[in-house]
C-alpha positions in Angstrom: -51.9 -29.8 -47.3 -55.2 -28.0 -48.1 -56.6 -24.8 -46.6 -59.3 -24.9 -44.0 -62.7 -23.1 -44.3 -64.6 -21.8 -41.3 -67.0 -19.3 -42.9 -69.1 -19.3 -46.0 -71.0 -16.2 -47.1 -74.3 -16.4 -48.9 -75.4 -13.3 -50.8 -79.1 -13.1 -51.7 -80.3 -12.0 -55.1 -82.4 -9.2 -53.6 -83.5 -7.9 -50.2 -86.1 -10.0 -48.4 -88.1 -9.4 -45.3 -86.5 -11.4 -42.4 -89.7 -13.4 -42.0 -89.7 -14.2 -45.7 -86.0 -15.2 -45.6 -86.6 -17.6 -42.7 -87.3 -20.5 -45.1 -83.9 -19.9 -46.8 -82.2 -19.7 -43.5 -83.9 -22.9 -42.4 -82.7 -24.7 -45.5 -79.1 -23.6 -45.0 -79.2 -24.8 -41.4 -80.1 -28.3 -42.7 -76.8 -28.5 -44.6 -74.2 -30.8 -42.9 -71.6 -28.8 -41.0 -73.6 -25.6 -40.5 -73.4 -24.4 -37.0 -75.4 -21.2 -37.2 -77.1 -18.9 -39.7 -77.6 -15.2 -39.0 -79.3 -12.5 -41.1 -77.7 -9.1 -41.7 -80.3 -6.5 -41.8 -80.1 -4.0 -44.6 -79.6 -0.4 -43.6 -78.9 3.0 -45.1 -75.1 2.2 -45.3 -75.8 -1.0 -47.2 -78.1 0.8 -49.6 -75.5 3.6 -50.1 -72.8 1.0 -50.8 -74.9 -0.9 -53.4 -75.9 2.4 -55.1 -72.3 3.5 -55.3 -71.1 0.2 -56.7 -73.9 0.2 -59.2 -73.0 3.7 -60.3 -69.3 2.8 -60.6 -70.2 -0.2 -62.8 -72.5 1.9 -65.0 -69.8 4.5 -65.5 -67.3 1.8 -66.5 -69.8 0.2 -68.9 -70.5 3.6 -70.5 -66.8 4.3 -70.9 -66.4 1.0 -72.7 -69.4 1.6 -75.0 -68.2 5.1 -76.0 -65.8 4.0 -78.6 
């Protein structure tokens, strides 16, 4: 028996203004089986999390390159 999926998450390549992302959201709504599409607004916490993740990856990269 196969697993069931109820939620798919789409991650955008960069931050967009909500009115600019509306066309992307409209396209996703047209896909069969999509019940709703909501935008998650970027905030300070999101920016901090991305910055920390970017810093962690940079440190790991530098540690690999320092042979």
